[in-house]
N, C-alpha and C positions, 0 to 999 in steps of 0.2 A: 445714901439721898440722902436732904431732907429728907421732914413727911410731905407729902404735899395735902391739901387741907381738901376734906367734901365738898358735896357742891351744897348740902343742907347746913352748910358752914361756910355761905358765900350769900347763898339765893336769899332777896333781902324782903317774899314776902308776904314776914310775920310786920315788919310796916306797911307795908303795904296794907293790910288789912284791919290796919291800927290808921292810916291815914282814912280809909274809906267809913271803921268807925265812927271818929269822929267826925268828918263830916254829913254823913246818919242821927249824929247828935243834935248836930244845927242844925238841920233840918226841920228834924222832927220838935224842936223846943226851940223855934227862933228867936224870940224874946223873951226868954225866961235866961238866965243866970241858974242853971239848972247842976244841981251833983252830976247827974251821964251827962253831960259835956266835958262838967275839970273831972271826973273820971278818966275819959278819954283822952282826953287832952295826958293826964298821968301818963297811962293807956302805952299813949306813940314814944312823947317822952322815952316812957325805959324802953319799949321796943327794938324805940330810935341805935339806943344807947345801946345794946344788948349786941344788935346788930351787928353794928362799930367796935362794943368787943372784942367778939368772933373772930371778925375778917379780920384786927391784929393781933390775934393769940395765930390766927389760922397762917401769915404771913411771917411773923417770925417764924412762925413752925419751917415754912417751906425753905425757909433763905431768898424771899422777894430780892431784893434790887433794886425797888427804891419805894424800898418801907417808909423811909426817913417822913419825902412827900408825901407817900396816903397819908401816913400820922394826922400828918399839922392840915388834909382837908379837909378829916375827921374831926378835929377838935376843928376848924372853923365852922366847918355845916354842924354839928350841936351848940358850938354856941350861933349862929344865925335862929339856926332851928329854935332853942331853948326862948327868943328873948319875942319871936312868933310866936308859939306854942305863950306866951307870959300875954304877950298882949292879946290873942282868942279870948283868953283864959278872964279876961277883966268885968267886973259888970257891968260898966256902960260898955260895951263893946257892943257896935248893932249888929244884926245877922250877918250881914253882909263884909263887912269888915272882918269879921270871923273866918267867912266861908273862903274871905282872901287869904288871911294869914297862915290856914290851917292848904289852900289848896300854894303855894306858894311852899312853903315847907314842902310838902308834895314833888315841885318841882323844882325844888336844892336840890333834893337828897338824887330823882331821875337821873338829875344834870352830875349828882358825883357816879354814879352806876354808869354812867355814861361812858363820864370820859378817865371815869381812874379805875373804873370796874375788871369794866371790859381790858385791859390789860393784866390786869389781875385773875380773870381769867383765860388769858394767851400765854400766861407762865405758867399755865397749871395746866393747863392743856398738853402742853409740851413738856412741863417733867413730867406728868402723868404717861409719854410717851418714850422717853427715854428709857 
C-alpha cells in the first residue's frame, strides 16, 4: 500500500499565516512601497509554492489517482497568484488595489482547497482506513 500523506503535509496553515502577514503590512504602511510589504509578498509566494510542492510530493507518494488534474490546478493557481502578487508589489499600486490583489490570492487559494484538496483529504482518509 502506498504511503499516505500526513496531516502536516496537507495543512495549508502556512499560507494563511503569510496572507495575513501581507495584509497587515499593507494596513500598517498603506501609502508606502515598503520593504516590509515586498518581503511579506515574497514570503507569501514562497509559502504557497512550498505548500503546493509538499502536497504534490504527498500525492505522488500516495498514488493519488487525480494527480495530473490536481497538479494542473496548482500550476494555474501559482500563475495567477504570482500575477496578483506582482501587481500588489508595484510601487504605484494603491493600498486598496494591494488589498484587493492579496484578497484575490487568498480567495483563489481557498477555492482550490475547497474544490481540490477536500477530495484529496477524502482519498487520504480512505487510504488510512484500509
